[in-house]
C-alpha positions as CSV (number, residue, x, y, z in Angstrom):
1,R,0.0,0.0,0.0
2,A,2.9,2.3,0.8
3,T,4.4,1.7,-2.6
4,A,1.1,2.2,-4.4
5,N,0.5,5.5,-2.6
6,T,4.0,6.7,-3.4
7,N,3.5,5.9,-7.1
8,L,0.1,7.7,-7.0
9,N,1.7,10.8,-5.5
10,S,4.4,10.7,-8.1
11,T,1.9,10.4,-10.9
12,N,-0.1,13.4,-9.5
13,N,3.1,15.5,-9.2
14,D,3.9,14.7,-12.9
15,N,0.4,15.7,-13.9
16,D,0.8,19.0,-12.0
17,N,4.1,19.6,-13.7
18,D,2.5,19.0,-17.1
19,K,-0.3,21.4,-16.3
20,A,2.3,24.0,-15.1
21,S,4.3,23.5,-18.3
22,A,1.2,23.9,-20.4
23,I,0.2,27.1,-18.6
24,A,3.7,28.5,-18.9
25,S,3.9,27.7,-22.6
26,T,0.6,29.5,-23.4
27,P,1.4,32.9,-24.7
28,P,0.0,35.6,-22.4
29,T,-2.8,37.8,-23.7
30,D,-1.5,41.4,-24.0
31,T,-4.9,43.2,-24.2
32,V,-8.5,42.2,-23.9
33,P,-10.5,43.3,-26.9
34,P,-12.7,46.2,-26.0
35,I,-16.5,45.8,-26.0
36,T,-16.8,48.8,-28.3
37,H,-14.1,50.2,-30.6
38,E,-13.7,54.0,-30.7
39,G,-15.9,55.3,-33.5
40,Q,-18.5,52.6,-33.1
41,M,-21.8,53.4,-31.4
42,P,-21.9,51.6,-28.0
43,Q,-24.7,49.4,-26.8
44,K,-26.2,50.5,-23.6
45,K,-26.7,47.0,-22.3
46,F,-22.9,46.5,-21.8
47,Y,-22.5,49.7,-19.7
48,R,-25.4,49.4,-17.2
49,S,-24.6,50.5,-13.7
50,R,-26.3,51.3,-10.5
51,A,-28.6,54.3,-10.8
52,H,-27.1,56.3,-7.9
53,C,-24.3,56.3,-5.5
54,N,-23.4,58.4,-2.4
55,P,-21.1,61.2,-3.6
56,L,-20.0,62.0,-0.1
57,S,-18.5,58.5,0.5
58,F,-17.4,57.7,-3.0
59,N,-13.7,56.8,-2.5
60,E,-12.5,56.1,-6.0
61,A,-9.6,58.3,-7.2
62,F,-10.2,61.1,-9.7
63,D,-7.6,63.1,-11.6
64,Y,-8.1,66.9,-11.3
65,P,-5.9,70.0,-11.8
66,P,-4.8,72.2,-8.9
67,R,-6.5,75.2,-10.6
68,P,-8.9,75.5,-13.6
69,D,-6.4,77.5,-15.7
70,L,-3.9,74.6,-15.6
71,F,-6.2,72.3,-17.5
72,D,-6.1,72.1,-21.3
73,W,-9.6,71.2,-22.5
74,T,-8.5,70.9,-26.1
75,E,-6.0,68.1,-25.5
76,E,-8.6,65.3,-24.9
77,H,-12.0,66.7,-24.7
78,Y,-12.3,69.3,-27.6
79,P,-9.4,68.6,-30.0
80,N,-11.4,69.9,-33.0
81,H,-13.5,72.6,-31.2
82,P,-15.2,74.9,-33.7
83,Q,-13.3,77.9,-32.3
84,L,-10.0,76.3,-33.2
85,S,-10.9,76.2,-36.9
86,D,-10.6,80.0,-37.2
87,C,-7.0,80.0,-35.9
88,G,-5.2,79.1,-39.2
89,T,-1.7,77.8,-38.8
90,D,-0.4,80.5,-36.5
91,A,0.9,78.6,-33.4
92,G,0.6,81.6,-31.1
93,E,-3.0,82.3,-32.1
94,F,-3.9,78.6,-31.7
95,S,-2.4,78.5,-28.2
96,A,-4.3,81.6,-27.2
97,S,-7.6,80.2,-28.6
98,S,-7.2,76.9,-26.9
99,A,-6.6,78.6,-23.6
100,Q,-10.0,80.3,-24.0
101,I,-11.8,77.1,-24.5
102,H,-13.5,75.7,-21.4
103,P,-17.0,74.3,-20.6
104,T,-19.7,76.9,-20.6
105,V,-22.7,74.5,-20.1
106,L,-22.6,71.7,-17.6
107,D,-24.9,68.6,-17.5
108,V,-24.2,67.3,-14.0
109,G,-25.0,63.7,-13.6
110,C,-25.4,63.3,-17.4
111,G,-26.3,59.6,-17.3
112,F,-26.1,58.1,-20.8
113,G,-25.6,61.4,-22.5
114,G,-28.9,62.1,-24.2
115,L,-29.2,65.7,-23.0
116,T,-25.4,66.4,-23.4
117,L,-25.6,65.5,-27.1
118,A,-28.9,67.3,-27.6
119,L,-27.5,70.5,-26.0
120,S,-24.5,70.4,-28.4
121,A,-27.0,70.7,-31.2
122,L,-29.2,73.3,-29.6
123,L,-26.3,75.4,-28.4
124,P,-23.6,75.3,-31.1
125,E,-21.9,78.4,-29.8
126,E,-21.5,76.9,-26.3
127,T,-19.1,74.3,-25.0
128,I,-21.0,71.4,-23.4
129,L,-19.6,69.1,-20.8
130,G,-21.4,66.2,-19.2
131,L,-20.3,65.2,-15.7
132,E,-20.8,61.6,-14.5
133,I,-19.4,59.8,-11.4
134,R,-19.9,56.2,-12.6
135,S,-17.0,54.9,-14.7
136,K,-18.9,52.5,-17.0
137,V,-21.6,55.1,-17.8
138,T,-18.9,57.8,-18.5
139,E,-17.2,55.4,-20.9
140,Y,-20.5,54.8,-22.7
141,V,-21.0,58.6,-23.1
142,R,-17.4,59.1,-24.3
143,L,-17.8,56.4,-27.0
144,R,-21.2,57.8,-27.9
145,I,-19.9,61.2,-28.5
146,L,-17.0,59.9,-30.6
147,A,-19.3,57.8,-32.7
148,S,-21.6,60.9,-33.2
149,R,-18.7,63.0,-34.3
150,K,-17.6,60.3,-36.8
151,E,-21.1,60.0,-38.1
152,A,-21.4,63.7,-38.5
153,M,-18.1,63.7,-40.5
154,G,-19.4,60.8,-42.6
155,T,-22.7,62.7,-43.3
156,G,-20.8,65.8,-44.4
157,A,-18.6,63.7,-46.7
158,S,-21.5,62.0,-48.4
159,I,-23.1,65.4,-49.0
160,A,-20.0,67.1,-50.3
161,G,-18.3,64.3,-52.2
162,C,-19.4,63.3,-55.7
163,D,-17.8,61.5,-58.7
164,G,-17.5,62.6,-62.3
165,D,-21.1,61.5,-63.0
166,G,-22.5,63.8,-60.3
167,E,-23.5,60.9,-58.1
168,T,-22.9,61.3,-54.4
169,H,-20.7,59.0,-52.4
170,D,-21.9,57.4,-49.2
171,A,-18.8,57.5,-47.0
172,E,-20.1,55.0,-44.6
173,K,-20.9,52.4,-47.2
174,E,-17.5,52.9,-48.8
175,D,-15.8,52.1,-45.5
176,G,-17.9,49.0,-45.2
177,E,-19.0,50.0,-41.8
178,T,-22.4,49.4,-40.4
179,H,-24.1,50.8,-37.3
180,D,-26.1,47.8,-36.1
181,A,-25.0,48.7,-32.5
182,E,-26.7,52.1,-32.8
183,K,-29.9,50.4,-34.1
184,D,-29.9,48.1,-31.1
185,D,-29.7,51.1,-28.8
186,T,-33.2,52.2,-27.7
187,E,-32.1,55.8,-27.5
188,T,-32.0,58.0,-30.6
189,D,-30.2,61.3,-30.6
190,A,-32.4,64.4,-31.2
191,T,-30.0,65.3,-34.0
192,D,-30.8,62.1,-35.9
193,R,-34.5,63.0,-36.5
194,D,-35.5,64.8,-39.7
195,D,-38.3,66.9,-38.4
196,P,-39.2,69.6,-40.9
197,N,-40.4,71.8,-38.1
198,D,-37.1,71.4,-36.2
199,K,-34.8,74.3,-36.9
200,R,-31.8,72.1,-36.2
201,A,-32.5,70.0,-39.3
202,S,-30.8,72.6,-41.5
203,H,-27.7,72.5,-39.4
204,R,-26.2,69.1,-38.7
205,P,-24.1,69.3,-35.5
206,T,-20.6,68.0,-35.4
207,H,-20.7,67.4,-31.6
208,Q,-17.1,68.8,-31.5
209,N,-18.3,71.1,-28.7
210,A,-19.5,68.2,-26.5
211,S,-17.5,66.0,-24.1
212,V,-17.8,64.1,-20.9
213,L,-15.7,64.0,-17.7
214,R,-15.7,61.4,-15.0
215,T,-15.6,63.3,-11.7
216,N,-17.4,63.9,-8.4
217,A,-19.1,67.3,-9.0
218,M,-19.7,67.8,-5.3
219,K,-16.0,67.7,-4.5
220,Y,-13.9,68.6,-7.6
221,L,-15.9,71.1,-9.6
222,P,-13.8,74.1,-8.3
223,N,-10.7,72.4,-9.7
224,H,-12.1,72.4,-13.2
225,I,-14.5,75.3,-13.7
226,P,-13.3,79.0,-13.4
227,P,-15.6,81.4,-11.7
228,R,-18.3,83.3,-13.7
229,S,-17.8,81.1,-16.7
230,L,-21.0,79.1,-17.0
231,S,-24.1,80.2,-18.9
232,K,-26.2,77.1,-18.0
233,L,-26.1,74.4,-15.3
234,F,-28.3,71.3,-15.5
235,F,-29.5,68.9,-12.9
236,C,-31.8,66.3,-14.4
237,F,-33.5,63.7,-12.3
238,P,-31.0,63.7,-9.4
239,D,-31.0,61.2,-6.6
240,P,-33.9,62.3,-4.3
241,H,-32.3,60.9,-1.1
242,F,-35.7,60.5,0.6
243,K,-34.4,60.0,4.2
244,K,-33.9,63.2,6.1
245,K,-30.5,62.1,7.4
246,N,-29.4,61.9,3.7
247,H,-30.7,65.3,2.7
248,P,-27.1,66.7,2.8
249,R,-26.3,64.5,-0.1
250,R,-28.8,66.3,-2.4
251,I,-27.2,68.1,-5.3
252,V,-29.2,71.3,-4.6
253,S,-28.7,72.8,-1.2
254,T,-28.2,76.3,0.2
255,R,-24.4,75.7,0.5
256,L,-24.1,74.3,-3.0
257,L,-26.3,77.0,-4.5
258,T,-23.7,79.5,-3.3
259,E,-21.0,77.6,-5.2
260,Y,-23.2,77.4,-8.3
261,A,-23.7,81.1,-8.2
262,H,-19.9,81.5,-8.1
263,W,-19.6,79.7,-11.4
264,L,-22.6,81.1,-13.2
265,K,-22.3,84.3,-15.2
266,P,-23.9,87.2,-13.3
267,G,-27.2,88.3,-14.8
268,E,-27.4,85.6,-17.5
269,G,-26.4,82.3,-16.0
270,K,-29.3,79.9,-15.4
271,L,-29.8,76.9,-13.2
272,Y,-32.1,74.1,-14.6
273,C,-33.6,71.4,-12.4
274,I,-36.1,68.7,-13.3
275,T,-37.4,65.7,-11.3
276,D,-40.3,63.3,-11.2
277,V,-40.4,63.4,-7.4
278,R,-42.8,66.1,-6.1
279,D,-41.1,66.4,-2.7
280,L,-37.7,67.0,-4.3
281,H,-39.2,69.5,-6.7
282,E,-40.6,71.5,-3.8
283,W,-37.2,71.2,-2.1
284,H,-35.5,72.7,-5.2
285,V,-38.0,75.6,-5.5
286,E,-37.8,76.4,-1.7
287,R,-34.0,76.4,-1.6
288,C,-33.7,78.6,-4.7
289,E,-36.4,81.0,-3.5
290,E,-34.6,81.4,-0.2
291,H,-31.2,82.0,-1.8
292,P,-30.4,85.7,-2.4
293,L,-28.4,85.1,-5.6
294,F,-31.2,83.3,-7.5
295,E,-34.6,84.4,-8.8
296,E,-37.2,82.3,-10.5
297,V,-37.8,82.8,-14.2
298,T,-41.4,83.3,-15.5
299,E,-43.5,80.6,-17.0
300,E,-43.3,82.4,-20.4
301,E,-39.6,82.3,-20.3
302,M,-39.6,78.6,-19.5
303,E,-42.0,77.7,-22.3
304,G,-39.9,79.6,-24.8
305,D,-36.6,78.0,-23.6
306,E,-35.7,75.1,-25.9
307,C,-33.4,73.7,-23.2
308,V,-36.4,73.1,-21.0
309,W,-37.9,71.1,-23.8
310,A,-34.7,69.1,-24.2
311,M,-34.7,68.2,-20.5
312,R,-38.2,66.8,-20.8
313,T,-37.6,64.8,-24.0
314,E,-33.9,63.9,-24.4
315,T,-33.0,62.5,-21.0
316,E,-33.6,58.8,-20.3
317,E,-35.8,59.5,-17.3
318,G,-37.7,62.2,-19.2
319,K,-38.7,59.7,-21.9
320,K,-40.1,57.4,-19.2
321,V,-42.3,60.0,-17.5
């Protein structure tokens, strides 16, 4: 029995060595293929995440500059910003122009980016930035913006390009690329609808003025946004934090309103809030009415503001209500 056990153990050791050799001989995989390649429209089902998180206890690390003026927004976020197209080849003029480019409209808690992209079409003269704390959702919005930019370039090429017979080329078909992922997505950009009554139909947006940033807005916004630089600030369907002990987590409070007033342009900056929770709506109205630096706009102004329409129709939650 002792001999048999010894032989069995030896056999097992040999098998283990074979396994180890097999594992060692397998070439390591350098990179895992991404779910979505840059330029392709992402599918939302691969980027789902929890709807809310506690921003006061969110401990993941974020990159942020010591001061807003030390951050170059054209390096990663707006490399082909419309304002840069007027600079020509002069390096000094380009550098001066890039230093002036910074977000002027914030979509805080942008979710899957429906409003961010809609605002880039509605406000072509503004620089739109969506802020999101969840990493998977931020990556989805980033890829969605890149795909929208590529699609806009392809649309422009198919309109401008023609052959000798006068027939237009379809740039997307020439590349052999399809957008089945975009068809699978349940959301459709406002810019993709050909509504004859929509004044945006005559101007196809390039989305070069839109981007997304993963950050915690309740902590690091002062590091990114210079004072008196924002024309619009959006909070769409924020976490209601129903429990009274969690009310300090709400994105609209007396303390935070003071900070928002610091970033909004005096006399023209606007704060937009929308929610499907009556208690939270009343909280927003009460806090804004009590604050000396904010005043409520009239019903007529809201009805004539296309951004109010966009909040109601382009956000994921707005489509459900």
